[in-house]
N, C-alpha and C positions, 0 to 999 in steps of 0.2 A: 411184563409185556402191559402199560397200561391202557384203562378203558374209560374214555371219559363219555359223557351222558350228555346230551342236548337237548335242552329243555325248549317246549315255544314259548314257555311265560316263566317267570320265577316265583312258581307253585310250591308251596311247601309239601305238598301232598304227593307230588309228581317226584321232586328232589330227595324225598325220605324214602321212596320204593325204589328209585334208581339205586340210592347207598344201601338198601337192604339186597339187592340184587346183585351187588359186588363192585359198584363203579366207583373209580379212584377219585374222580374229580366229576363235576357240574360244568356246564356253560350253559348260562339262562341270556339271553336278549336283554337290551336297553336300547332307550329309544326307538321302541318296537312298532310297527303299525297295530298293535293291538289295543294300545294305550292312550299313546301321543299325551302323556302328563309324566311329567320328569319323577316330580313330587312321588307321586303315585308310586310309581315304579321303582324309586329309589325305597321307599318303605315295604315295597314287595320283598325286593331283594336283602335289605336289612332282617326282615324275617328268614328268609332263606337260609341267610348267614347264619343266624343265631340257632337254626333247629336241625343242621347237620354237622358233621365233623370231617367231611371230605374237603378239599380244595374247591373254591367255585370262582369261574370264570366269566367275564360279562362280553357278549358277542356285539360288537356295533357294527350295524351297517348302512348308517346314513351319514352323513353330513353332521357335525356337532362344534361347538365353538368351545372356547377355554374353560370357559367357566362351567360349561356344562361338564365338560372333563373334572374338573377339580369334584364336581358333584359326584360324578362316577367313581373317583378315587377314595369318596369319604365312607362310601359302602362298607369298607372292609373285606372287599373280594380280594383275592389272591393272583389274581393274572386278567387280561383281555384278550379277546380274541377277535379276528378281522381279516378280511382279505387287504393286501397291501394298499389297492387303490383306494381303500375307504379309508383310511387310518392316515389323518393328518399328521406331519412332522412333529407336533408338540406335542403328539401322545406317543409317537412311534419311536422316538427317541428319548423317552422319557424315564429314567432310569430307576425311578421308586416303584415300578411295576414291572412283573415279565408279561413276556408276550406268547399267545400260539396266534401264528400265522397261516391262514387258510391260503392255498396255491391251487391254481386249474393246471390243467395241462397246458403244454404249447408255450410256455416262456422258454426263455432261452435258459441253457445250462447257467452260465452266469448270474443271472437272476435269482435262480434257485441258492446256489452259492452263497450270492451277496445279501440274499434275505434271512440265512440262516447263520450267516456270522453276525449279525447286528446284534450289539450287545442287549441281552434282558429277553432275547428270543431263545426259548425253551425246546419248542420245536414247530414243524410244519404239519400240517393238515392236509393231505390230497384230497380235492373234493371232484370227483369222475362226472361228469356229463349224466353216468346213468345213475346218480345218487341222488339227482334233481327233480326228475323226474318219475312215477311208475310205468310210463310207456316207454322208457329207455333202458334196457335190459343190461346188466353187469356183462362184459364183453372182455375179450383178449386185450385190446387195447388201453383198457384200463388197467391192467397186471404189466404190460410193458411201460405205462406212464409212469406207474409206479415205483420201478426197477430204476427209470432213468433220475427221475426225482430223489430217492433215497442213495442212490450211488454217489449223486452229487452235493447232498446236503450234508453238512456237518453237525448237523442237530437229526434227532430222531424224526421220523415220518410217521404219522398217524395215517390211516386208511378212514374215510369216512362211510358208514354203513349206515342207508335207509332203507333199500328195497328189497331187491332178490340176491344180495348176497348172504349165503348158507353159512352155517357154523364148521360145515363140511370143505368151505372154500380157504379156511384159514389156514391149515398147512401151506396151501399154495401161494397167499399171500404173504405168510412168513418168509415163504422160499426167494419171494421176488422183492424183499426188502420192507416189508410192512413191520415197523419197530412198537405198533399199539393200533386201538381203534380208537375212532368218535364214533359212538352209535346215535342214532337219532331214529326212534321207535314211533314218533308219531307219523309215519308212514303206512303204519299199519294198524295204528290202535291209538286211543286217547286216554285209557283210564289208569289209573296207576297201578293196577295189577297186571298190565300187559308191559307197563315198562318194566317192572319188577320182572317178570319172566324173560322179556327180550334181550335184559342185561345179564340175566343169571345164565342164559344158553350159551352166550359167548364166552362169559368168565369162567363156563363149567370147562368149554372146551379147551382155553386157553391153560387153565391148570391140570388138564388131563393129558397136555403133551408131554412127550420124555424128553430131558435133558433142556436146556437153557434155548431161549430162543435166538434166532438168526438175528443180530441187531449189527447191519453194516454201517448205519449211521455213524454209530458210536466206532466206528474202525475196530 
């Protein structure tokens, strides 16, 4: 049951903390609001790639051109991550690299199935509204939407955790179709020690489960 960690920037200290906490992969942003300087971001990403041993993906959330896409691929990353409406076709269907596709609730069943069938897509990440802002509590609808998406996806479905999802909620998420977690510790802290603890808590809960996890997305 993989645990991905989401970083606010490609910071080596945070990446190392997540790796030490047990993260199986990292996702850092590129073309982000923090820098607006592609060359500087690429330098940071290359430093991160050379500093950790786990796979690294880049989240792209803004429009970009093909020349920028080639620069992104040159960083040595393992995959890219994005919402499908923010990923241009020249990137979405580029078979040189794997993709992690973020999805909201409310899309049609056919869209989830089709997204998960695109070559190179390794998993979907369900991002519920409750995990976008601290004032929107984790709720029953999040769990039911997770079940719908995982039931119709051909690929594993990860659940994004940022705020009030507890480690005690993990068995419930697994029961309703969760195949892994995308953890975003930035909602509750910013220092490396917090990132490490945040990852460790969920990783420990996963390891303590008896028997294999329920993975409906793999059939």
